[in-house]
N, C-alpha and C positions, 0 to 999 in steps of 0.2 A: 391569505389563501394562495396556494401555489397554482401557477397556470397549468392547465391540462396539457399533457404532451400530445402533440398531434399524431394521429395514426399514420403509419407508413403504408398501409394497405390502400389500394385504390377504392374509391367509393363504389358501392354496388350499383348496377344499372337499374334504371327505373323499371317497375313491373311490366310495363307495356313495351319496353325496349326490345329491339331485335336481338340484342345480345343476351337478354334474359330468357330467350326461347331455348328450352332444353332440347338438344338434338340426340338422336339415338347413337349408341356405340355399335358399330357394325362388325360382322364376322365375315371371314373370307368366302363362306358359302352363300351369303346373301344375294350377290348378283345373279347366281343361277336360280335362286328362288324368285327373283323379280322376273326373270325370263319365263319361268314356268307360269307365273300369274299372267304375264303378257300374252302367252300362247293361249291360255284359257280364255282371256277376254276376246282375243281374235276369233276364237271358235264360237263364242257366244254372239258376236255381232259381225259376221264375216262381210256383209255388204258394205258396212261403214269402213272396215279395214281395207277391203280390196280397192275402194275408191282412192283412199290415200296411198295405198301401195302402187297404184297406177301412176299417181302423181310423182312418186319417187322414181318409178321406172322411166318416166319422161325426163326427169331431171338428170338421170344417169346418162341417157342418150344425148342430152344437151351438152353434158360435160365431155362426152366422147367426141362430139362434133367440134367443140372448142379445141380439144387435144389435136385433132387432125388439121385444124386450120391455124391455130395460134397457140402452140404448146407453152409459150412463156406465161400464159395466163391460167394454165391448168391448176397450179397450186393455189393461186388466189381464189379461183372460182370453186375449188374444192371446198373452200370455206362456206360456199353457198349451202352445202349440205349442213354444215354446223350452224349457219345463220338461219336459213329458211326451214331446215328440218324441224327444230323445236317449235317454230310458229305454225308450221303445217300440221304438226302433231297436236296442236290445240284441240282439234276435233276429236282426236283419239283420247286425249285426257278427259274431255267432256264425256265421252262414251264410257270410259272406265269409271268415272265418278258417278255417273247415272246408275251403272250396274252395281257399284259398291253401295250406294245409298238405297237402291231398290225403290226409289220414289217415282221413277219414270223409265220408260223403255228408251234405250239409246236410238237415235235416228240420225240420218245423214243431214237433214235440215237443221236440227239442233246443233250438230257438230260444226256445221259451216258458220253458225252465228255465235259460236262460243267466245269469239274475240270481242264482241260488242260491249259487254259490261265493263271491260277494262281496256278499252281501245286507247285511251290517253296514256296509261302506264305502259302498255305494250309498245306504243309508238316510241316512247322515251327509251325503253330497253332495246328496241330494235335499232334505234339510232346509235346507242353505245356499241352494239355488236357490229353495226355497219362501219363505224370508225375503225374498229379492230380489223375488220376485213380489208378496208382500204389500205391500212398500214401493212397488212400481210401482202396485199397485191403489190404495193410499192417495193417492199423488201424483196419479193420474189423477182421483180423486174431488175432490181439492182444486182441480185445474184447472177442473173443471166447476163447482164451487161458486163459485169466484171469477169465472168468466166469465158465468154465467147466474143470474138471480134465481130462476127456476124451471127444472125439468128440461125439455128439449125435448119437444114433443108427439110421441109415438111414431109417429103417422101421417105426420108431416112432418119426421122427425128428420134424414134425409139432406140435404134441401134447407136446413134451418136450419143444420146444421153446416157446410155448404159455402157459406153466404151470405158475400159479400165483407165484410159488416160484421163478421163473426166471424173475420176474418183473424188477428187477434192470438191468439185462442183456438186456431186451427188450428196456428199456428206453435209456440205453447207446448206444445200437445198432442203434436205430432210430435217436438219436441226432448226432452220428458220421456220419450217412448217410446223414442227413439233412445238416450238415455243408459242406460236400464235394459236395453234389448235388447243394447247394446254390452257392458255388464257381464256379462250372462248368457252372451253369445256368447264373450267373451274367456276367461271362467272355465271354460267347458264344451266348447269346440269340439273338443278331443281328449281331455278328461278321462275321459269315460265309457268309450270304447273302451280307453283306457290302463288303467283300473281292471279291466276285464274281462280284458284280455290279460295284464297283468303282476301283477294282484292287489295293486297298490300302494295306499297309503293315500290318502284323499280330499285331504289338504293337498298332498301331493307331486304328485298328478295335476292339481290346480287350478293350482299354481305352474308346472308344466310347460306347461300350456295358456297361461298368461299369458306365460311366456317365449317360447313359439312366436310369439305375436302381437307381442310387443315386438321380437323378432329379425327378423320378416318383416312389418312393419306394412302395407306396400302390398299384398302378395299376400293376407294374411289379410283385409284390408278388402275386397279384390276378391272373395274367397271368400264372405264374409258378404253382400256386395251381390248376388252371383250367386244365392245361396240365397234371399234375400228376393225377388228379381225372379222367379225360377222358381216359387216358392210362390204369389206373387200371380198370376202367369200361369195357374197350375194351378187357382186358385180361380174364375177367370172363368166357365168353363162349368159352373156348379153344383157346383164342387169335384170334378168328375169327373177332372180331371188329376192330383189327388192320389193316385188309385188306382195310377198308374204312377210319377209323379214322386216321391212320398213314399219308396217303397222304393229308388228309384235314388239319391236323395240320401243315404239311410241307408247303402247300400253304398259310395257315394263318400266318405262321412265316414270309414269304416274305412280306405279307401285313402289319404285325407289323413293320418290318424293314422300309418299304416304308413310313409308317405313321410317325415313330419316326425320321428318318433321311431324310432331304429334298433331292429331286432328284438333281443330280449334274448338274451344269450349263454347257453350251457349253465350257466355259473357263476351267472348271474342268475336262471335258472329261466324 
């Protein structure tokens, strides 16, 4: 009897594998739909949203204070929005989930305790993001050290940094920031709501987030650019826009996750 010819195709992933989870194919208009749903959620539970919006407002002014005193750390600490933002939004995810299920009314108390069921996994994931932020901070300091013999005068820091003679520095600074921001966004765009919703492990959540970005690169790039643009826009009037826009984006992120990752079946929990 002739030996069977081995198949050249890779084996199928196990049924419960993160790679077997079917993700949605997105359309360019989907991010605007997520924003509309986020705005609707904010209007349904404004007290919860405004609390977290004030937290974003305070973070914005903390970033401004750092810029005025130690501009070399601004790019690195900007990652704090990418690092702390999704974890701060846990309460908003919880509120959106409650309104979606209709099983309970969203409350500030429940939102503040949303991290407890998955605190171990959240801590591991936060550690990974913290390492990326530390690398970002080190890289930004290196860019400053290579570009300037001395640190810019704090009184004229903005004019000096935007001087056309420092164009090479600005390009390098932006590219370094974009690379690390892209890594953090790709890894965490749907990871944290997935951990909260499914109580999955940090690696599976991170891989699912990366898969979503690789499967829908154009739409996810658009979503990231839209988030960046709206946050920058909200910062212009003394960060006041973050009071509303921050929670709207948090609710919208929940709807992005819910659209991309199918709801768990009763067998999955």
